[in-house]
C-alpha positions in Angstrom: -78.2 -80.9 -134.6 -76.3 -80.0 -137.6 -73.3 -82.3 -138.2 -70.1 -80.4 -137.3 -66.5 -81.5 -136.4 -66.0 -80.5 -132.7 -63.2 -82.8 -131.8 -62.7 -83.0 -128.1 -65.0 -80.0 -127.5 -67.8 -82.1 -129.0 -67.4 -84.7 -126.5 -67.4 -82.2 -123.8 -70.6 -80.6 -125.0 -72.4 -83.9 -125.5 -71.2 -85.1 -121.8 -72.5 -81.8 -120.5 -75.9 -82.1 -122.3 -76.2 -85.6 -120.9 -75.5 -84.6 -117.4 -78.5 -82.2 -117.7 -80.6 -85.3 -118.5 -79.2 -87.2 -115.7 -80.1 -84.5 -113.3 -83.5 -84.3 -114.5 -83.2 -80.8 -116.0 -83.2 -81.5 -119.6 -83.2 -84.2 -122.2 -80.2 -86.3 -122.8 -79.8 -85.0 -126.3 -79.4 -81.6 -127.2 -82.4 -79.8 -128.9 -81.7 -78.3 -132.5 -80.4 -75.2 -130.6 -79.4 -75.9 -127.2 -78.2 -72.3 -126.6 -81.5 -70.9 -125.3 -82.2 -74.0 -123.2 -78.7 -73.5 -121.6 -79.2 -69.8 -120.8 -82.8 -70.5 -119.5 -81.4 -73.2 -117.2 -78.4 -71.0 -116.0 -80.8 -67.8 -115.5 -82.9 -69.9 -113.3 -80.2 -71.0 -110.8 -80.1 -69.2 -107.7 -76.5 -67.7 -108.5 -76.4 -64.0 -107.5 -74.4 -63.1 -110.5 -74.6 -64.3 -114.2 -72.1 -63.5 -116.9 -72.9 -64.5 -120.3 -70.2 -63.8 -123.1 -71.5 -61.5 -126.1 -70.7 -64.3 -128.4 -73.1 -66.5 -126.8 -75.9 -63.9 -126.6 -75.5 -63.1 -130.2 -75.6 -66.9 -130.9 -72.0 -67.1 -132.6 -70.4 -70.3 -133.1 -66.7 -69.5 -133.3 -65.1 -69.0 -130.1 -63.0 -65.9 -129.3 -60.0 -67.5 -127.7 -58.5 -70.9 -128.5 -56.0 -71.8 -125.7 -52.5 -73.0 -126.9 -52.6 -71.0 -130.2 -50.6 -68.0 -131.1 -50.8 -67.5 -134.8 -53.3 -70.0 -136.1 -56.4 -68.4 -134.6 -57.3 -64.8 -134.0 -57.4 -65.0 -130.5 -59.4 -62.1 -128.9 -59.4 -60.2 -132.2 -63.0 -61.2 -133.5 -65.1 -58.6 -134.6 -68.6 -58.5 -133.9 -71.2 -59.1 -137.0 -72.6 -55.6 -136.9 -71.9 -52.2 -135.1 -72.5 -52.3 -131.5 -75.5 -50.0 -131.5 -77.3 -52.5 -133.3 -76.2 -55.8 -131.9 -79.6 -56.7 -130.2 -81.6 -55.8 -133.2 -81.3 -59.4 -134.3 -84.3 -61.4 -132.8 -82.4 -64.3 -131.6 -80.1 -62.0 -129.3 -83.0 -59.7 -128.2 -84.9 -62.7 -127.2 -82.0 -64.2 -125.3 -81.7 -61.0 -123.6 -85.3 -60.9 -122.7 -85.3 -64.5 -121.6 -82.4 -63.8 -119.1 -84.3 -60.4 -118.0 -87.6 -62.5 -116.9 -85.8 -65.4 -115.6 -83.9 -62.9 -113.1 -86.9 -61.0 -112.4 -85.9 -57.8 -114.1 -88.4 -57.6 -117.1 
C-alpha cells in the first residue's frame, strides 16, 4: 500500500482489515487496492440492502465530510471528477459496478 498519513483513521482501517483476516475472509494485510476486495466481501453478504457511496464507487480517496470541521474542510461540497453522465465510463468504476451486480445476482 502506498504510504499515506491517515492518523487515527489509518489505525481504524488497519484494524478493520486485520479483523477480516481473523474472520477468515481475507488476509491480515490489505492488498494494493483493498476497495474492490471490500466491495466484493460486502456484496456477498446476505444483507437485503447495500449502499455504496459514489465516492467509493469512483475510487476517490478524499472523504466528502470530515466531522468536527466547519471552515477547514469542504464538507459535502466536493465536486465529482467528471460530469454525471460519464462517471462510470472510467474502467475502475464500471468494474466495481459490474462486481456488485454479479455478486448480488443482477448481472
